[in-house]
Residue frames as qw, qx, qy, qz and C-alpha x, y, z in Angstrom:
[[0.646, -0.460, 0.105, -0.600, -0.75, 9.89, -4.08],
 [0.130, -0.355, 0.889, -0.258, 0.07, 7.31, -1.40],
 [0.558, -0.113, -0.751, -0.334, -1.49, 3.89, -1.62],
 [0.353, -0.219, 0.568, -0.711, -4.03, 3.45, 1.20],
 [0.042, -0.252, -0.967, -0.023, -6.27, 0.63, 2.18],
 [0.267, -0.597, -0.505, -0.563, -9.99, 1.30, 2.14],
 [0.568, -0.664, -0.444, 0.199, -10.05, 1.31, 5.95],
 [0.459, -0.284, -0.060, 0.840, -7.19, 3.84, 6.17],
 [0.038, 0.303, 0.373, 0.876, -8.96, 6.09, 3.65],
 [0.418, -0.666, -0.556, -0.269, -12.19, 5.89, 5.68],
 [0.573, -0.562, -0.337, 0.492, -10.42, 6.81, 8.92],
 [0.345, -0.153, 0.092, 0.922, -8.57, 9.76, 7.34],
 [0.088, -0.449, -0.506, -0.732, -11.69, 10.99, 5.48],
 [0.464, -0.721, -0.512, -0.053, -13.72, 10.99, 8.69],
 [0.530, -0.485, -0.169, 0.674, -10.93, 12.87, 10.56],
 [0.259, 0.113, 0.279, 0.918, -10.69, 15.43, 7.77],
 [0.220, -0.615, -0.541, -0.530, -14.40, 16.23, 8.19],
 [0.542, -0.715, -0.382, 0.223, -13.89, 17.10, 11.85],
 [0.062, 0.967, -0.100, 0.224, -12.66, 20.55, 12.82],
 [0.451, -0.742, 0.494, -0.040, -10.11, 19.16, 15.29],
 [0.558, 0.495, -0.643, -0.173, -9.07, 16.30, 12.86],
 [0.489, -0.311, 0.753, -0.313, -9.66, 13.63, 15.54],
 [0.385, 0.202, -0.811, -0.390, -9.73, 10.17, 13.95],
 [0.027, -0.173, -0.937, 0.303, -11.96, 8.64, 16.60],
 [0.784, -0.153, 0.579, -0.163, -14.34, 6.88, 16.61],
 [0.062, -0.301, 0.840, 0.447, -12.95, 4.26, 14.29],
 [0.610, 0.008, -0.491, -0.622, -15.28, 2.38, 11.96],
 [0.762, -0.298, 0.341, -0.462, -17.47, -0.05, 13.92],
 [0.963, 0.221, -0.146, -0.050, -16.20, -2.99, 11.84],
 [0.522, 0.526, -0.500, 0.448, -12.64, -2.32, 13.05],
 [0.683, -0.671, 0.099, -0.270, -12.03, -3.80, 16.47],
 [0.879, -0.406, 0.211, 0.132, -9.33, -5.30, 18.65],
 [0.654, -0.297, 0.446, 0.533, -6.14, -6.47, 17.01],
 [0.485, 0.548, 0.476, 0.487, -7.24, -5.34, 13.57],
 [0.043, -0.982, -0.132, -0.126, -7.73, -1.77, 14.87],
 [0.553, -0.716, 0.280, 0.321, -4.33, -1.84, 16.59],
 [0.672, 0.037, 0.509, 0.537, -2.67, -3.08, 13.41],
 [0.332, 0.754, 0.387, 0.415, -4.28, -0.47, 11.11],
 [0.204, -0.978, -0.011, -0.048, -3.64, 2.41, 13.55],
 [0.674, -0.516, 0.337, 0.406, -0.06, 1.19, 14.15],
 [0.612, 0.288, 0.458, 0.577, 0.63, 1.27, 10.43],
 [0.135, 0.878, 0.284, 0.360, -0.89, 4.72, 10.10],
 [0.459, -0.867, 0.107, 0.161, 1.21, 5.99, 13.04],
 [0.698, -0.257, 0.411, 0.527, 4.37, 4.57, 11.49],
 [0.451, 0.472, 0.461, 0.601, 3.57, 6.27, 8.16],
 [0.144, -0.239, -0.211, 0.937, 2.87, 9.54, 10.06],
 [0.176, -0.436, -0.597, -0.650, -0.71, 9.65, 8.83],
 [0.569, -0.724, -0.332, -0.204, -1.95, 9.77, 12.42],
 [0.254, 0.428, -0.535, 0.683, -0.41, 11.25, 15.54],
 [0.527, -0.532, -0.641, 0.171, -1.12, 10.44, 19.18],
 [0.016, 0.493, -0.185, 0.850, -1.94, 13.53, 21.26],
 [0.003, 0.111, 0.748, -0.654, -3.16, 14.02, 24.81],
 [0.199, -0.532, -0.724, -0.392, -6.87, 13.46, 25.01],
 [0.159, -0.175, 0.299, -0.924, -9.00, 16.12, 26.64],
 [0.213, -0.339, -0.916, -0.034, -11.58, 13.88, 28.30],
 [0.032, 0.458, 0.480, -0.748, -13.18, 16.86, 30.06],
 [0.349, 0.408, -0.200, -0.820, -14.33, 18.11, 26.63],
 [0.839, 0.228, 0.348, -0.350, -15.57, 14.65, 25.68],
 [0.398, 0.610, -0.634, -0.259, -12.69, 13.65, 23.38],
 [0.990, -0.040, -0.062, -0.121, -12.59, 9.94, 22.78],
 [0.375, -0.691, 0.614, 0.071, -9.54, 8.06, 24.02],
 [0.715, 0.425, -0.534, -0.152, -7.46, 5.70, 21.84],
 [0.783, -0.096, -0.545, 0.283, -5.49, 4.26, 24.74],
 [0.514, -0.858, 0.002, -0.025, -4.55, 5.02, 28.33],
 [0.395, 0.725, -0.473, 0.308, -0.97, 6.09, 29.04],
 [0.715, -0.117, -0.604, 0.330, -0.84, 4.42, 32.43],
 [0.240, -0.040, -0.425, 0.872, -0.68, 7.58, 34.49],
 [0.149, 0.575, 0.641, -0.486, -4.44, 8.15, 34.44],
 [0.277, 0.612, -0.147, -0.726, -4.35, 10.10, 31.22],
 [0.732, 0.319, 0.594, 0.099, -5.13, 9.05, 27.70],
 [0.104, -0.365, 0.470, 0.797, -4.25, 9.80, 24.15],
 [0.646, 0.584, 0.375, -0.318, -6.41, 10.30, 21.10],
 [0.577, 0.083, 0.552, 0.596, -5.57, 10.07, 17.39],
 [0.235, 0.812, 0.067, -0.531, -5.35, 13.11, 15.16],
 [0.764, 0.516, 0.268, 0.280, -4.86, 13.12, 11.40],
 [0.415, -0.519, 0.213, 0.716, -1.59, 14.81, 10.40],
 [0.340, 0.707, -0.215, -0.581, -0.93, 16.96, 7.33],
 [0.037, 0.334, -0.880, -0.336, 0.70, 13.93, 5.72],
 [0.280, 0.287, 0.902, -0.159, -2.45, 11.85, 6.39],
 [0.396, 0.712, 0.299, -0.497, -4.66, 14.51, 4.82],
 [0.203, 0.638, -0.526, -0.525, -2.29, 14.80, 1.86],
 [0.183, -0.110, 0.964, 0.157, -2.49, 11.04, 1.40],
 [0.331, 0.538, 0.769, -0.095, -6.26, 11.38, 0.69],
 [0.332, 0.463, 0.446, 0.690, -5.70, 14.45, -1.50],
 [0.207, -0.923, -0.319, -0.063, -6.58, 17.20, 0.92],
 [0.464, 0.394, -0.213, 0.764, -4.23, 20.15, 1.04],
 [0.400, -0.659, -0.479, 0.420, -4.03, 21.93, 4.38],
 [0.107, 0.974, 0.141, 0.144, -4.32, 25.67, 4.61],
 [0.065, -0.858, 0.479, -0.172, -1.09, 25.98, 6.60],
 [0.895, 0.129, -0.423, 0.056, 1.10, 22.91, 6.29],
 [0.406, 0.357, -0.589, 0.600, 3.35, 24.04, 9.12],
 [0.462, -0.437, 0.320, -0.702, 0.77, 24.12, 11.90],
 [0.125, 0.043, -0.974, 0.184, 0.37, 21.22, 14.28],
 [0.462, -0.514, -0.616, -0.378, -3.05, 19.84, 15.18],
 [0.412, -0.682, 0.185, -0.575, -4.49, 21.06, 18.47],
 [0.823, -0.476, 0.265, -0.163, -2.81, 19.36, 21.40],
 [0.885, 0.345, -0.206, 0.235, 0.10, 18.07, 19.36],
 [0.649, -0.682, 0.104, 0.322, 3.37, 17.88, 21.30],
 [0.484, -0.288, 0.461, 0.686, 5.70, 18.08, 18.33],
 [0.466, 0.759, 0.067, -0.450, 5.04, 20.53, 15.54],
 [0.844, 0.323, 0.286, 0.317, 6.14, 19.29, 12.09],
 [0.287, -0.651, 0.268, 0.649, 9.25, 20.91, 10.67],
 [0.567, 0.719, -0.169, -0.365, 10.05, 21.97, 7.12],
 [0.122, 0.566, -0.805, -0.127, 12.97, 19.58, 7.01],
 [0.882, -0.023, -0.385, -0.272, 12.36, 15.92, 6.25],
 [0.810, -0.519, 0.272, -0.017, 13.40, 13.36, 8.77],
 [0.143, -0.685, 0.656, 0.285, 17.08, 12.32, 8.34],
 [0.380, -0.082, 0.902, 0.189, 16.20, 8.88, 7.01],
 [0.565, 0.637, 0.429, -0.303, 13.41, 10.10, 4.68],
 [0.540, 0.114, 0.514, 0.657, 14.40, 9.82, 1.03],
 [0.138, 0.513, -0.045, -0.846, 14.18, 13.05, -0.97],
 [0.710, 0.538, 0.150, -0.429, 12.15, 13.26, -4.21],
 [0.448, 0.648, -0.576, -0.217, 15.20, 12.38, -6.38],
 [0.063, -0.357, 0.922, -0.138, 15.91, 9.27, -4.32],
 [0.650, 0.167, 0.582, -0.460, 12.42, 7.82, -4.39],
 [0.224, 0.223, -0.792, -0.523, 12.14, 5.16, -7.07],
 [0.813, -0.064, -0.100, -0.570, 9.03, 3.11, -7.86],
 [0.528, -0.325, 0.774, -0.133, 9.17, -0.23, -6.16],
 [0.629, 0.340, -0.541, -0.443, 9.55, -2.90, -8.78],
 [0.855, -0.215, 0.415, -0.224, 8.65, -6.49, -8.13],
 [0.412, 0.504, -0.735, -0.187, 11.06, -9.15, -9.21],
 [0.949, -0.170, -0.153, -0.219, 10.40, -12.89, -8.86],
 [0.546, -0.613, 0.570, 0.023, 12.71, -14.97, -6.73],
 [0.345, 0.489, -0.756, -0.266, 15.13, -17.21, -8.58],
 [0.089, 0.088, -0.991, 0.051, 14.24, -20.89, -8.95],
 [0.453, 0.280, 0.577, -0.619, 10.48, -20.36, -8.61],
 [0.468, 0.445, 0.742, 0.182, 7.85, -21.52, -11.07],
 [0.227, 0.929, 0.210, -0.205, 7.12, -17.91, -11.86],
 [0.161, -0.733, 0.496, 0.436, 10.82, -17.33, -12.70],
 [0.445, 0.018, 0.832, 0.332, 10.70, -20.43, -14.93],
 [0.391, 0.723, 0.569, -0.030, 7.61, -19.02, -16.68],
 [0.088, 0.936, -0.083, -0.331, 9.27, -15.68, -17.27],
 [0.289, -0.498, 0.689, 0.440, 12.45, -17.31, -18.62],
 [0.465, 0.286, 0.806, 0.229, 10.40, -19.48, -21.01],
 [0.309, 0.854, 0.411, -0.079, 8.44, -16.44, -22.27],
 [0.077, -0.878, 0.271, 0.387, 11.62, -14.39, -22.70],
 [0.577, -0.122, 0.685, 0.427, 13.17, -17.03, -24.93],
 [0.097, 0.318, -0.435, -0.837, 13.31, -15.97, -28.61],
 [0.282, -0.129, -0.816, -0.487, 10.79, -18.60, -29.68],
 [0.548, -0.311, 0.133, -0.765, 8.47, -18.13, -26.68],
 [0.066, -0.046, 0.973, -0.214, 6.45, -20.99, -25.22],
 [0.500, -0.304, -0.560, -0.586, 3.09, -22.69, -25.63],
 [0.650, -0.474, 0.212, -0.555, 0.71, -23.45, -22.81],
 [0.984, -0.048, -0.166, -0.030, 1.56, -27.15, -23.11],
 [0.634, 0.377, -0.409, 0.537, 5.33, -26.48, -22.81],
 [0.155, -0.544, 0.377, -0.734, 4.76, -24.29, -19.74],
 [0.849, -0.323, 0.033, -0.418, 2.53, -26.96, -18.19],
 [0.926, 0.109, -0.301, 0.202, 5.26, -29.56, -18.64],
 [0.421, 0.439, -0.414, 0.677, 7.96, -27.30, -17.12],
 [0.206, -0.412, 0.383, -0.800, 5.94, -26.14, -14.10],
 [0.122, -0.194, -0.955, 0.186, 3.49, -28.93, -13.43],
 [0.301, 0.282, 0.324, -0.851, 0.63, -26.45, -13.59],
 [0.428, 0.518, 0.738, 0.060, -2.72, -26.99, -15.30],
 [0.329, 0.434, 0.411, 0.731, -3.64, -24.83, -18.28],
 [0.207, -0.876, -0.339, -0.274, -5.94, -22.52, -16.30],
 [0.609, -0.684, -0.023, 0.401, -3.13, -21.87, -13.81],
 [0.558, 0.011, 0.315, 0.768, -0.73, -20.94, -16.58],
 [0.098, 0.649, 0.419, 0.628, -3.21, -18.48, -18.09],
 [0.434, -0.857, -0.276, -0.031, -3.99, -17.07, -14.67],
 [0.648, -0.473, 0.072, 0.593, -0.30, -16.56, -13.88],
 [0.401, 0.234, 0.361, 0.808, 0.26, -14.75, -17.19],
 [0.104, -0.744, -0.392, -0.531, -2.79, -12.49, -16.67],
 [0.533, -0.825, -0.184, -0.039, -2.41, -11.87, -12.93],
 [0.705, -0.527, 0.112, 0.460, 1.21, -12.16, -11.87],
 [0.565, 0.038, 0.349, 0.747, 2.90, -11.11, -15.04],
 [0.126, 0.602, 0.402, 0.678, 0.55, -8.53, -16.52],
 [0.362, -0.844, -0.266, -0.293, -1.10, -7.02, -13.45],
 [0.670, -0.709, -0.003, 0.221, 1.49, -7.33, -10.68],
 [0.646, -0.277, 0.307, 0.642, 4.78, -7.19, -12.63],
 [0.281, 0.805, 0.006, -0.522, 3.47, -4.99, -15.48],
 [0.288, -0.259, 0.759, 0.523, 4.93, -7.22, -18.18],
 [0.625, 0.426, -0.090, -0.648, 3.33, -7.33, -21.63],
 [0.514, -0.043, 0.850, 0.109, 2.59, -10.84, -22.79],
 [0.500, 0.440, -0.314, -0.676, 1.93, -11.22, -26.50],
 [0.661, 0.039, 0.749, -0.025, 0.69, -14.25, -28.36],
 [0.451, 0.491, -0.437, -0.604, 0.72, -15.41, -31.97],
 [0.927, 0.108, 0.312, -0.179, -0.39, -18.51, -33.76],
 [0.004, -0.608, 0.731, 0.310, 2.56, -20.49, -35.13],
 [0.846, 0.224, -0.317, -0.367, 2.02, -23.26, -37.68],
 [0.786, 0.100, -0.599, 0.117, 2.71, -26.78, -36.40],
 [0.310, 0.107, -0.637, 0.698, 3.15, -25.41, -32.88],
 [0.263, -0.718, -0.644, 0.022, -0.11, -23.67, -31.90],
 [0.094, -0.945, -0.065, -0.307, -0.45, -20.46, -29.95],
 [0.694, 0.046, -0.306, 0.650, 2.93, -19.21, -28.73],
 [0.305, -0.935, -0.180, -0.020, 3.23, -16.70, -25.88],
 [0.630, 0.231, -0.169, 0.722, 6.17, -14.29, -25.47],
 [0.286, -0.771, -0.230, 0.520, 7.19, -11.34, -23.35],
 [0.463, 0.834, 0.118, 0.277, 7.47, -8.32, -25.56],
 [0.635, 0.062, -0.181, 0.748, 10.88, -6.64, -25.50],
 [0.177, -0.943, -0.238, -0.151, 10.73, -3.62, -23.21]]
């Protein structure tokens, strides 16, 4: 399932509950530049699609096109799939859509075999890279040694190991008590 922000999930969920899949009105807390940024990202990911608004039937308008007409936002099949909703007929376009989706992926869209999980790697020469190098050493490193090498305080070292290394990078940090040295932290061999 695609990673969505809470706001994107709310917009798509509301659109999914409407028969015509119109994503308007947006949440009241989303206004101005923030709304434009969220909707722009959703349009780029093909979660939403701009279609001609039928103002005679009371459809809300997302923006004016400049020729006296307007467009509204409609959730696409990809948008519904992102929140875990399967459409009955994945090849039908929403009402008013100008381009019906095709069975073929876009030319620059990677196929299933080409999609690899995005792995985060620290930049060279950073304090985080120094921390990782120290923890990968065969004898590991103590909090005091890491503090001396990075200039961090002890709570920052612990936070970096728990947050950046464990949570963001998915690395497993182990610790053991070594006599005459104290608690030594290492990255487990993976």
